[in-house]
C-alpha positions as CSV (number, residue, x, y, z in Angstrom):
1,M,-28.6,-30.4,-4.1
2,Q,-26.2,-29.2,-1.5
3,K,-27.4,-28.4,2.0
4,K,-27.2,-25.0,3.6
5,S,-24.6,-26.3,6.0
6,N,-22.4,-27.3,3.1
7,Y,-22.5,-23.8,1.6
8,L,-21.6,-22.4,5.0
9,I,-18.6,-24.7,5.3
10,L,-17.4,-23.7,1.8
11,S,-17.8,-20.0,2.7
12,F,-15.9,-20.4,6.0
13,L,-13.2,-22.5,4.3
14,S,-12.5,-19.8,1.7
15,A,-12.4,-17.2,4.4
16,I,-9.9,-19.2,6.4
17,L,-7.6,-19.9,3.4
18,L,-7.7,-16.2,2.4
19,S,-6.8,-15.1,5.9
20,A,-4.1,-17.7,6.5
21,G,-1.9,-16.3,3.8
22,W,-1.6,-13.0,5.8
23,I,-1.8,-14.3,9.3
24,L,0.7,-17.1,8.9
25,H,2.8,-15.3,6.3
26,L,2.4,-18.3,4.0
27,S,1.6,-17.2,0.4
28,I,0.8,-20.8,-0.6
29,F,-2.7,-20.6,0.8
30,I,-3.8,-18.1,-1.8
31,F,-3.6,-20.7,-4.6
32,F,-6.5,-22.6,-3.0
33,A,-8.5,-19.9,-1.2
34,F,-11.1,-19.2,-4.0
35,V,-11.7,-22.9,-4.8
36,P,-14.4,-23.4,-2.1
37,L,-16.1,-20.2,-3.1
38,L,-16.1,-21.2,-6.7
39,Q,-17.6,-24.5,-5.7
40,L,-20.3,-22.7,-3.8
41,E,-21.1,-20.5,-6.7
42,D,-21.2,-23.5,-9.1
43,G,-23.6,-25.3,-6.8
44,L,-26.0,-22.4,-6.4
45,S,-25.9,-21.7,-10.2
46,K,-27.2,-25.1,-10.9
47,Q,-30.3,-24.6,-8.8
48,L,-32.2,-22.4,-11.2
49,D,-35.5,-22.8,-9.3
50,L,-33.9,-21.9,-5.9
51,P,-35.7,-18.9,-4.4
52,K,-33.5,-15.8,-4.0
53,R,-30.5,-17.7,-5.4
54,K,-28.5,-14.6,-6.3
55,L,-29.2,-13.1,-2.9
56,K,-28.0,-16.2,-1.2
57,L,-24.8,-16.2,-3.3
58,F,-24.3,-12.6,-2.2
59,G,-24.8,-13.5,1.5
60,Y,-22.3,-16.4,1.4
61,S,-19.7,-14.5,-0.5
62,Y,-20.1,-11.4,1.8
63,L,-19.6,-13.7,4.8
64,T,-16.3,-15.0,3.3
65,F,-15.0,-11.5,2.5
66,L,-16.1,-10.0,5.8
67,I,-14.3,-12.7,7.8
68,W,-11.2,-12.2,5.6
69,N,-11.2,-8.4,6.1
70,I,-11.7,-8.6,9.8
71,A,-9.2,-11.4,10.4
72,T,-6.4,-9.7,8.5
73,T,-7.0,-6.0,9.2
74,W,-8.7,-5.9,12.6
75,W,-5.8,-3.8,14.0
76,V,-7.1,-0.8,12.1
77,S,-9.7,-0.4,14.8
78,L,-6.9,0.6,17.2
79,A,-6.4,3.8,15.2
80,S,-10.1,4.5,14.3
81,F,-12.8,2.1,15.3
82,G,-15.4,3.8,13.1
83,G,-13.1,3.9,10.2
84,A,-12.2,0.2,10.6
85,C,-15.9,-0.9,10.7
86,A,-16.6,1.1,7.6
87,A,-13.6,-0.5,5.9
88,F,-14.7,-4.0,6.8
89,I,-18.3,-3.4,5.7
90,F,-17.7,-1.6,2.5
91,N,-14.7,-3.6,1.3
92,S,-16.6,-6.8,1.8
93,L,-19.5,-5.3,0.0
94,F,-17.5,-4.3,-3.0
95,M,-15.8,-7.7,-3.2
96,S,-19.2,-9.5,-3.0
97,I,-20.7,-7.3,-5.7
98,V,-17.8,-8.2,-8.1
99,F,-18.2,-11.9,-7.3
100,V,-22.0,-11.9,-7.8
101,F,-21.6,-9.9,-11.0
102,F,-19.1,-12.5,-12.3
103,S,-21.5,-15.3,-11.5
104,N,-24.4,-13.6,-13.3
105,L,-22.2,-12.9,-16.4
106,K,-20.8,-16.4,-16.4
107,N,-24.3,-17.9,-16.3
108,R,-25.6,-15.7,-19.0
109,I,-22.8,-16.5,-21.3
110,N,-23.2,-20.2,-20.4
111,H,-19.9,-21.4,-21.7
112,P,-17.2,-23.4,-19.8
113,M,-14.5,-20.8,-20.6
114,A,-16.6,-18.0,-19.1
115,I,-15.3,-18.8,-15.6
116,W,-11.9,-17.3,-16.7
117,L,-13.6,-13.9,-16.9
118,F,-13.3,-13.7,-13.1
119,I,-9.6,-12.8,-13.5
120,P,-10.0,-9.5,-15.5
121,L,-13.0,-8.6,-13.4
122,W,-11.2,-9.0,-10.1
123,I,-8.0,-7.3,-11.2
124,G,-10.0,-4.5,-12.7
125,Y,-11.8,-4.1,-9.4
126,E,-8.6,-4.1,-7.5
127,F,-7.1,-1.3,-9.7
128,L,-10.3,0.9,-9.6
129,H,-10.3,0.5,-5.8
130,T,-6.9,2.2,-5.7
131,I,-7.8,5.4,-7.5
132,W,-11.1,6.6,-5.9
133,D,-11.9,8.3,-2.6
134,L,-12.8,5.1,-0.9
135,S,-9.5,3.5,-1.8
136,W,-8.3,0.6,0.3
137,S,-5.6,-1.5,-1.4
138,W,-4.4,-3.5,1.6
139,L,-6.0,-6.8,0.6
140,I,-5.0,-6.8,-3.1
141,L,-4.4,-10.5,-3.6
142,G,-0.9,-10.0,-5.0
143,N,0.2,-8.4,-1.7
144,V,0.2,-11.8,0.0
145,F,3.5,-12.6,-1.8
146,A,5.2,-9.9,0.2
147,F,5.9,-12.7,2.7
148,N,7.6,-14.9,0.1
149,T,9.4,-12.4,-2.2
150,N,11.8,-15.1,-3.6
151,W,8.8,-16.3,-5.5
152,I,7.9,-13.0,-7.3
153,Q,11.1,-11.4,-8.6
154,W,9.3,-11.1,-11.9
155,F,7.1,-8.4,-10.3
156,E,9.6,-6.0,-12.0
157,F,7.5,-6.7,-15.2
158,T,4.0,-7.1,-13.9
159,G,3.8,-5.4,-10.5
160,T,1.5,-6.7,-7.8
161,S,-1.3,-7.3,-10.3
162,G,0.8,-10.2,-11.7
163,G,0.5,-11.8,-8.3
164,T,-3.3,-11.5,-8.4
165,L,-3.3,-13.0,-11.9
166,W,-1.2,-15.9,-10.8
167,A,-3.3,-16.6,-7.7
168,L,-6.6,-16.5,-9.5
169,F,-5.3,-18.6,-12.5
170,V,-4.3,-21.4,-10.2
171,N,-7.5,-21.2,-8.2
172,I,-9.7,-21.5,-11.4
173,L,-7.4,-24.2,-12.8
174,I,-7.8,-26.3,-9.6
175,F,-11.6,-25.7,-9.6
176,T,-12.1,-26.7,-13.2
177,I,-9.9,-29.8,-12.9
178,L,-11.7,-31.0,-9.7
179,K,-15.1,-30.4,-11.4
180,K,-14.1,-32.6,-14.4
181,N,-12.2,-35.1,-12.3
182,P,-13.7,-35.7,-8.9
183,S,-11.2,-38.4,-8.1
184,L,-7.6,-37.7,-8.9
185,K,-4.4,-39.6,-8.3
186,I,-1.3,-37.7,-7.0
187,N,0.7,-38.5,-10.2
188,S,-2.1,-37.8,-12.7
189,K,-1.7,-35.2,-15.5
190,P,-4.2,-32.8,-14.0
191,I,-2.3,-32.7,-10.7
192,L,1.0,-32.2,-12.6
193,K,-0.7,-29.2,-14.4
194,I,-1.6,-27.7,-11.1
195,A,1.9,-28.2,-9.7
196,A,3.5,-26.7,-12.8
197,S,1.3,-23.6,-12.6
198,I,2.6,-23.0,-9.1
199,I,6.2,-24.1,-9.6
200,V,7.2,-22.6,-13.0
201,P,6.7,-18.9,-11.9
202,I,8.7,-19.6,-8.8
203,L,11.6,-21.1,-10.9
204,I,11.5,-18.1,-13.2
205,S,11.8,-15.9,-10.1
206,Y,14.8,-17.8,-8.8
207,L,16.4,-17.5,-12.2
208,I,16.0,-13.7,-12.2
209,Y,17.4,-13.6,-8.7
210,S,20.5,-15.5,-9.7
211,V,21.3,-13.7,-12.9
212,R,20.4,-10.1,-12.1
213,P,23.5,-8.1,-10.9
214,R,23.3,-6.4,-7.5
215,L,23.7,-2.6,-7.2
216,S,27.3,-1.9,-6.1
217,N,28.7,1.0,-8.2
218,P,30.8,3.1,-5.8
219,Q,29.7,6.3,-7.6
220,D,26.1,5.5,-6.7
221,K,26.8,5.0,-3.0
222,L,24.9,7.0,-0.3
223,H,25.9,6.8,3.3
224,T,22.5,6.8,5.0
225,V,21.4,7.1,8.7
226,V,17.9,6.2,9.7
227,V,16.4,7.2,13.1
228,Q,13.6,5.5,15.0
229,P,12.9,8.0,17.8
230,N,10.1,5.8,19.4
231,I,7.8,8.5,20.6
232,D,4.4,7.2,21.6
233,P,1.9,8.8,19.2
234,Y,-1.0,8.5,21.7
235,N,0.6,9.7,24.9
236,A,3.8,11.6,24.1
237,K,4.3,12.7,20.5
238,F,1.6,15.4,20.4
239,V,1.9,16.4,24.1
240,M,5.6,16.4,24.7
241,D,7.3,19.8,24.0
242,F,9.0,19.5,20.6
243,E,12.2,21.0,22.0
244,M,12.5,18.1,24.3
245,Q,11.9,15.7,21.4
246,F,14.6,17.4,19.4
247,A,17.1,17.2,22.2
248,K,16.3,13.5,22.6
249,F,16.9,13.0,18.9
250,L,20.3,14.8,18.9
251,N,21.4,12.7,21.8
252,L,20.3,9.5,19.9
253,I,22.3,10.2,16.8
254,K,25.4,11.4,18.6
255,G,28.4,9.7,16.9
256,K,26.2,8.2,14.1
257,V,26.2,11.2,11.8
258,T,29.6,11.9,10.5
259,D,31.4,13.8,7.6
260,K,30.6,10.8,5.4
261,T,26.9,10.9,6.0
262,D,24.9,11.9,2.9
263,Y,21.3,11.5,4.2
264,L,19.7,11.5,7.6
265,V,16.1,10.1,7.6
266,L,13.5,10.8,10.2
267,P,9.9,9.5,10.4
268,E,6.5,10.9,9.4
269,T,5.3,13.9,11.4
270,F,8.5,14.1,13.4
271,I,8.2,17.9,13.3
272,I,4.8,18.6,15.0
273,G,3.0,21.5,16.6
274,Q,5.4,24.1,15.5
275,G,3.2,26.1,13.2
276,M,5.1,25.4,9.9
277,D,3.7,28.0,7.5
278,E,4.9,27.0,4.0
279,G,4.8,30.7,2.9
280,Y,7.7,31.4,5.3
281,I,9.3,28.0,5.3
282,N,12.9,29.3,5.2
283,E,12.3,31.4,8.3
284,N,10.9,28.5,10.3
285,E,12.6,28.2,13.7
286,T,12.6,24.4,13.8
287,L,14.4,24.1,10.4
288,Q,17.0,26.5,11.7
289,W,17.6,24.1,14.6
290,F,18.4,21.3,12.1
291,R,20.8,23.6,10.2
292,D,22.5,25.1,13.3
293,S,22.9,21.8,15.1
294,L,23.7,19.5,12.2
295,I,24.1,20.9,8.7
296,K,26.6,23.6,9.8
297,K,28.8,20.9,11.2
298,F,28.2,18.5,8.3
299,P,27.7,20.7,5.2
300,K,27.0,17.9,2.7
301,L,24.3,16.4,4.9
302,K,20.7,16.3,3.7
303,I,17.9,15.6,6.1
304,V,14.6,14.0,5.0
305,V,11.9,14.4,7.7
306,G,8.1,14.4,8.1
307,A,6.2,17.4,9.4
308,D,2.8,19.0,9.8
309,S,2.5,22.1,7.6
310,Y,-0.1,24.4,6.3
311,R,-0.6,27.0,3.5
312,F,-2.9,30.0,3.4
313,F,-5.3,30.9,0.5
314,T,-7.4,34.0,-0.1
315,N,-10.5,34.4,-2.2
316,K,-8.4,35.4,-5.2
317,D,-6.7,32.0,-5.2
318,V,-8.1,28.7,-6.3
319,I,-9.5,27.3,-3.1
320,S,-9.1,23.5,-2.8
321,S,-12.0,21.3,-1.7
322,T,-10.1,20.5,1.5
323,A,-9.3,24.1,2.5
324,R,-10.8,25.3,5.8
325,P,-11.8,28.8,6.8
326,Y,-9.3,30.8,8.9
327,Q,-10.3,33.1,11.7
328,E,-9.9,36.1,9.3
329,P,-12.7,36.6,6.8
330,G,-12.0,35.5,3.3
331,V,-8.9,33.6,4.3
332,Y,-8.6,29.8,4.0
333,Y,-5.9,27.3,4.7
334,D,-4.9,23.7,3.9
335,S,-3.1,21.4,6.4
336,Y,-0.7,18.8,5.0
337,N,1.2,15.7,6.0
338,T,4.5,16.8,4.6
339,A,7.9,15.4,3.8
340,L,10.8,17.8,3.7
341,Q,14.4,17.7,2.5
342,I,16.6,20.2,4.3
343,D,20.1,21.0,3.2
344,A,22.4,24.0,3.7
345,N,20.6,26.2,1.2
346,T,17.1,24.9,0.3
347,V,14.0,23.2,1.6
348,Q,12.0,20.9,-0.7
349,L,8.5,19.8,0.2
350,Y,6.1,17.0,-0.8
351,H,2.6,16.6,0.5
352,K,1.2,13.1,1.2
353,S,-1.4,12.4,-1.5
354,K,-2.7,8.9,-0.8
355,L,-4.7,9.6,2.4
356,V,-6.5,7.0,4.5
357,P,-10.3,7.4,3.8
358,G,-12.2,8.5,6.9
359,V,-9.0,8.9,8.9
360,E,-7.0,11.5,7.1
361,R,-9.6,12.6,4.6
362,M,-13.4,12.6,4.3
363,P,-14.2,10.8,1.1
364,F,-15.8,12.9,-1.7
365,P,-15.1,16.3,0.0
366,W,-17.1,18.1,-2.7
367,L,-20.2,16.2,-1.4
368,L,-19.4,15.5,2.2
369,K,-17.5,18.6,3.2
370,P,-19.9,19.4,6.1
371,L,-18.9,16.1,7.7
372,E,-15.1,16.6,7.3
373,G,-14.7,17.4,11.0
374,L,-15.3,13.7,11.6
375,A,-12.1,12.8,9.8
376,I,-9.3,12.3,12.4
377,E,-5.9,13.0,10.9
378,M,-3.1,10.8,12.2
379,G,-1.0,13.8,13.1
380,G,-3.3,15.1,15.8
381,T,-5.5,17.6,13.9
382,F,-9.1,17.3,12.7
383,G,-10.5,17.5,9.2
384,S,-9.4,16.5,5.7
385,L,-5.8,17.0,4.7
386,G,-4.7,18.7,1.5
387,T,-2.8,16.8,-1.3
388,Q,-0.9,17.5,-4.5
389,N,-1.7,16.3,-8.0
390,E,1.7,15.1,-9.0
391,R,4.5,13.2,-7.3
392,S,7.6,15.2,-6.3
393,V,11.2,14.0,-5.9
394,F,13.8,15.5,-3.7
395,T,16.9,16.3,-5.8
396,D,20.5,16.9,-5.0
397,T,22.4,18.0,-8.2
398,L,25.9,17.5,-6.8
399,S,25.4,13.8,-6.2
400,A,22.7,13.3,-8.9
401,T,20.4,11.8,-6.3
402,N,16.6,11.9,-6.6
403,I,14.7,10.7,-3.6
404,A,11.2,9.3,-3.7
405,P,9.7,10.6,-0.4
406,I,7.0,8.1,0.3
407,I,4.8,8.8,3.3
408,C,3.3,5.9,5.2
409,Y,0.1,4.6,3.5
410,E,1.4,5.6,0.1
411,S,3.9,2.7,0.1
412,V,1.0,0.2,-0.2
413,Y,0.1,1.5,-3.7
414,S,2.1,-0.2,-6.5
415,D,1.3,2.0,-9.5
416,F,1.3,5.2,-7.4
417,V,4.9,4.6,-6.4
418,T,6.1,4.2,-10.0
419,E,5.0,7.8,-10.6
420,Y,8.0,8.9,-8.4
421,V,10.3,6.7,-10.5
422,R,9.0,8.2,-13.7
423,K,9.8,11.6,-12.2
424,G,13.4,10.4,-12.0
425,A,13.6,8.9,-8.5
426,N,16.6,6.6,-8.1
427,I,16.2,5.6,-4.5
428,I,13.2,5.4,-2.1
429,F,12.8,6.8,1.4
430,I,9.7,5.6,3.3
431,I,8.8,7.7,6.4
432,T,6.0,6.4,8.5
433,N,4.4,6.3,11.9
434,D,3.0,2.8,12.6
435,G,2.6,3.3,16.3
436,W,-1.1,4.0,15.9
437,W,-1.7,0.2,15.6
438,G,0.4,-0.9,18.5
439,N,2.3,-4.2,18.4
440,T,-0.1,-5.9,16.0
441,P,0.2,-7.5,12.6
442,G,-0.5,-4.1,11.0
443,H,3.0,-2.7,11.2
444,V,4.5,-6.0,10.1
445,Q,2.3,-6.2,7.0
446,H,3.1,-2.6,6.2
447,L,6.8,-3.3,6.4
448,N,6.6,-6.3,4.1
449,Y,4.6,-4.4,1.5
450,A,7.6,-2.1,1.1
451,K,9.6,-5.1,-0.2
452,L,7.2,-5.3,-3.2
453,R,8.0,-1.7,-4.1
454,A,11.7,-2.4,-4.0
455,I,11.3,-5.4,-6.4
456,E,8.9,-3.7,-8.8
457,N,11.3,-0.7,-9.3
458,R,14.6,-2.4,-8.4
459,L,15.3,0.5,-6.0
460,Q,16.8,0.3,-2.6
461,I,14.8,1.7,0.3
462,A,15.6,3.4,3.6
463,R,12.6,3.1,6.0
464,S,12.2,5.2,9.0
465,A,9.3,4.3,11.3
466,N,8.6,6.3,14.5
467,T,8.1,3.2,16.6
468,G,9.4,0.6,14.2
469,I,10.1,-1.4,12.3
470,S,12.8,0.7,10.6
471,C,15.2,-1.0,8.2
472,F,16.9,-1.0,4.8
473,I,15.6,-3.0,1.9
474,N,17.7,-3.9,-1.2
475,E,16.4,-4.1,-4.8
476,F,15.5,-7.8,-4.3
477,G,13.2,-7.1,-1.4
478,E,15.7,-8.3,1.2
479,I,15.6,-6.6,4.6
480,S,18.7,-5.7,6.6
481,E,19.4,-3.8,9.8
482,A,15.8,-4.2,11.0
483,T,15.1,-2.6,14.3
484,N,13.0,-4.0,17.1
485,Y,9.5,-2.6,17.5
486,W,8.9,0.0,20.2
487,Q,12.6,0.7,20.8
488,E,14.8,3.7,20.2
489,A,17.3,2.9,17.4
490,V,19.6,4.4,14.9
491,I,20.8,2.3,11.9
492,V,23.5,3.1,9.3
493,K,24.1,1.6,5.9
494,D,25.5,2.4,2.5
495,L,22.7,2.4,-0.1
496,Y,23.1,2.5,-3.9
497,K,21.1,4.5,-6.4
498,N,19.7,2.9,-9.6
499,N,19.0,5.0,-12.7
500,H,17.9,2.0,-14.8
501,H,14.1,1.7,-14.7
502,T,12.3,-1.6,-14.8
503,F,9.6,-2.5,-17.3
504,F,7.0,-1.9,-14.6
505,S,8.5,1.5,-13.7
506,K,8.5,2.7,-17.3
507,F,5.1,1.6,-18.3
508,G,3.1,1.3,-15.1
509,D,0.6,-1.4,-14.3
510,L,-0.3,-2.4,-17.9
511,L,-2.0,-5.6,-16.7
512,A,-4.3,-3.7,-14.4
513,Y,-5.0,-1.1,-17.1
514,S,-6.0,-3.7,-19.6
515,C,-8.1,-5.7,-17.1
516,T,-10.0,-2.5,-16.2
517,V,-10.8,-1.9,-19.9
518,I,-11.9,-5.5,-20.2
519,S,-14.1,-5.2,-17.1
520,I,-15.8,-2.1,-18.4
521,L,-16.5,-3.9,-21.7
522,L,-17.9,-6.9,-19.8
523,I,-20.3,-4.6,-17.9
524,F,-21.7,-3.5,-21.2
525,L,-21.8,-7.1,-22.4
526,A,-23.8,-8.0,-19.2
527,I,-26.3,-5.2,-19.9
528,I,-26.7,-6.3,-23.5
529,L,-27.3,-9.9,-22.4
530,K,-29.8,-8.9,-19.8
531,F,-32.1,-7.3,-22.4
532,K,-31.4,-9.8,-25.1
533,K,-34.0,-12.5,-25.6
């Protein structure tokens, strides 16, 4: 019988190994991170007469996941302390519930192979956690491979869920081998099995990297300029007069935008505080500034930029759950975190639709609408933001270009981003404002997650971040022209479109879908076994 101190050591060890992958940017730790926790669960499961055994397992696992959440995402507290605390508490709770459920199911089935059910249960949990109002996908296990993208070029088939599958498979393999063989030699067959389970997928990745041709068709070339204006979101962005910001921006790009420039990319909520009514978007004064100062001089130029916008509704319209009453009776409006594409003749809009729970949107607005004033939007306004049901792409028929306008937090969602591609996107622009977190690991993690989206869809990316890091990312997840954090910068590069979809782009996260179905079936199985004599 193991002592309480031993269980605490195992709990802390798993937490340290889970956190190390993100903190040290070394994905290798993820292959061993669950082994101590599985040993802890196995030890408690053998003590059938131990009082409150399940509650103790929940407590130890909750400690593991809480330490992991805080150690890797503590920087969220700089943007919203209350939101961060809620994220730490609830994400750790959800993870612990999944782990304890797995333990109960495994013990009821009472078969050595039942331990492998942990894989579909965890992947199913990860996917479900991306599609509801309390969504938080930052710590999906497969995301840790963003720091070693040469290992996971096969994500173009599986998406990030494939990384989770790989990590959990190796962990369970190590645990089962150690359980059967307490003393192993370095050259024994079990050790070779473990080594092969790690090395073979890496070799496959390098093979894909070496044989897949790079995008280089001259007809698909887009001359792209990305701006990093570096306006402090706390002390300047929402206080400084926008006309001054605009003048600063024009001075920054002087000599960078030319007749050859196809796209100019500016960050999230660059246009702020100008009262952008979408019902009169073409008459908006700020958009005329862009046209008069740039597009008249460079007629083929398209500008992709973030803005705050709003739309009015009346009682005759379908009022959304996030709409707020206006000062006139019977009139409502929705505020949006918007991306726009401005050219000589048209303005195209997309509304950010993956919102940060508790920060940009109050979860379950149909239930918690009276509390929505507590949601603090990262653009300076209060209350829940509006969204749109489907993804939109920004099109240019002359160059056959379809831009995926991904706004900030949306770039963390693997399956969500493929919806742009299935709408015809052949290149990705990410516009973001990571200055809320300061110079912490947050903006670095966010940058690296974008590399996964490039590999999954084999699309090149232009990334404009208000305070950095702005860069270009090729279809292999390789970063170029990266700016320094918290510095003004303008970067220029020729990017290439890609109209050939990957397996993942075409069919979505099939692995996650199937694991979700399996998880639901396992829940029913657990209910049946609970009542079966």
